[in-house]
C-alpha positions, 0 to 999 in steps of 0.5 A, spaced: 500 500 500 502 507 498 501 513 502 504 520 503 508 522 509 505 528 513 509 528 519 516 526 521 518 526 528 525 523 527 523 515 528 516 516 528 511 518 522 504 519 520 502 517 513 495 519 509 493 516 503 492 523 500 488 527 497 484 523 503 486 526 510 486 520 515 493 520 518 495 514 521 502 512 525 508 509 522 515 507 523 521 505 520 524 498 521 530 496 518 534 500 513 531 504 507 536 508 503 535 512 497 540 511 491 546 516 491 543 520 497 547 524 502 542 526 506 541 523 513 534 522 513 532 517 508 524 519 509 522 526 509 515 529 509 512 529 502 515 522 500 510 517 497 512 511 501 510 503 500 508 500 507 505 494 510 500 493 516 500 487 521 494 483 518 488 486 516 487 491 521 488 498 520 494 501 523 494 505 530 498 507 536 499 500 538 500 497 531 503 502 526 504 501 519 511 499 517 515 503 511 518 499 507 520 503 501 521 510 499 518 511 492 522 516 487 521 523 488 519 528 483 523 534 487 525 536 494 529 541 498 535 539 501 540 543 506 547 542 508 549 543 515 553 550 515 559 547 519 564 544 515 561 537 515 558 534 509 551 532 513 545 534 509 538 534 511 532 533 506 526 538 508 521 536 504 519 532 498 514 532 492 512 539 492 508 544 487 512 550 490 516 553 496 513 559 500 520 563 502 518 567 508 522 573 509 522 580 512 526 586 511 527 587 519 525 584 525 529 580 524 533 583 519 534 580 512 540 576 510 540 576 502 545 571 502 541 566 506 535 567 501 539 566 495 542 560 497 534 557 498 533 560 491 539 556 488 537 550 492 530 550 489 532 552 482 537 546 482 532 541 485 526 543 481 522 546 486 518 553 484 520 558 489 515 564 491 518 569 496 513 572 501 515 579 504 512 579 511 511 584 516 509 590 512 505 593 517 511 594 521 516 597 516 512 599 509 512 607 511 518 608 514 522 603 509 518 604 503 524 605 499 527 599 501 521 595 500 521 597 493 528 596 492 528 589 495 522 587 490 525 590 484 531 586 485 528 579 485 522 581 480 527 583 475 531 576 477 524 573 475 521 571 481 514 572 484 514 576 490 508 577 494 508 583 499 504 581 505 502 582 513 500 576 517 497 581 522 493 585 517 491 580 512 495 584 506 496 579 500 494 573 504 488 572 499 493 572 493 497 567 497 491 563 499 489 562 492 496 560 490 496 555 495 489 552 494 492 546 490 498 542 490 503 542 496 506 548 498 513 548 503 513 554 508 520 555 510 525 561 512 529 564 517 527 563 525 522 569 527 520 571 520 513 569 521 512 563 518 507 560 523 503 566 523 502 566 515 500 559 515 495 561 521 493 567 516 492 562 511 487 558 515 485 560 522 483 553 523 490 551 524 494 552 530 502 552 528 506 555 534 507 562 533 514 565 537 516 571 539 523 575 537 529 575 542 529 583 543 537 582 545 539 580 538 532 581 534 533 574 532 527 569 531 526 563 537 525 556 534 518 554 535 516 549 530 520 543 532 517 538 527 516 537 520 509 537 519 504 537 513 497 540 514 490 540 510 488 547 508 480 548 508 480 551 501 484 546 498 491 544 498 496 542 503 502 546 507 508 543 510 511 547 516 518 547 518 523 549 523 526 556 522 532 555 519 539 559 522 543 557 516 543 554 509 548 550 506 548 548 498 549 541 497 552 537 491 553 543 487 560 544 483 562 552 483 562 552 475 554 550 476 552 555 481 551 561 476 546 557 472 541 557 477 541 565 478 536 566 472 538 573 471 546 570 470 543 565 465 540 569 461 546 573 459 552 567 460 552 565 453 555 571 451 561 570 455 568 570 451 570 564 455 567 558 456 567 556 462 567 563 465 566 564 473 564 571 472 569 573 476 576 575 473 575 573 465 575 579 460 569 579 456 564 577 461 557 578 459 555 577 466 560 582 469 557 587 463 550 586 465 552 588 472 555 594 470 549 596 466 544 595 472 541 588 469 544 584 475 543 587 482 550 587 486 546 584 492 545 578 488 552 578 485 555 578 492 551 572 494 554 569 488 561 570 490 559 568 497 557 561 494 564 560 490 567 562 497 563 557 501 564 552 495 572 552 497 571 551 504 568 544 503 573 542 498 
């Protein structure tokens, strides 16, 4: 029998035969390995799995289903530890989109972090949507910064939704987007992921955290990877807040291919391959000078090249 993983609590899982929402417990016995995977977790939320039950009885807490096989993934989002280990963790699989929640302030945005998330989505075939949250706190005093941020990412080719989970601004548009398929909601700690989910569907009750005034950083509130059904259709995957995001299985020569604005002009570089750093006749550097590529995105790209060296 087949079902989808809707909750990952480490050694225990909940499965449901989507689109039916009737979760039941499951465990992992023996070794389940994915071919060519570097991930520490063989099973992720969103995975489609084959399972067995004891006898003809429906699985329950005393007699959980046993996961026997993870079916091939259509896509996934994976992150590497930001220390020098090569450990990686699959956040979620088989996604229709990734909702990347950010704020300009409270906590202050780290563009390199967002750009790593975007590159990972590009590499593993997940459509990203950027949600700029907490606009009620800073739209008026930081109108120029909001416009600049939106221009950077819209000109790169990304959808940017301007939202406030508190006032409801932009939530209807986001709800419509999430009303079909499965959407991952991810971002740094404190950006309001759980508040956005609750605004999408008030019947849900994900934990909502506060901001540490000492460092203006978010506190971890979600500790599990879990999927929820939305009343108006679709499914949401909630994840713990992230404090770092390392790239996985990406050669430095490949990184620029996952910056859409660089990919559009890279064919015109004089040399192939081109690192877009020091080579003469580089079309990417020319586009940077012409204002077609933002310096913020280009600096993120340079940072990823340096990060790649650390792991070698």
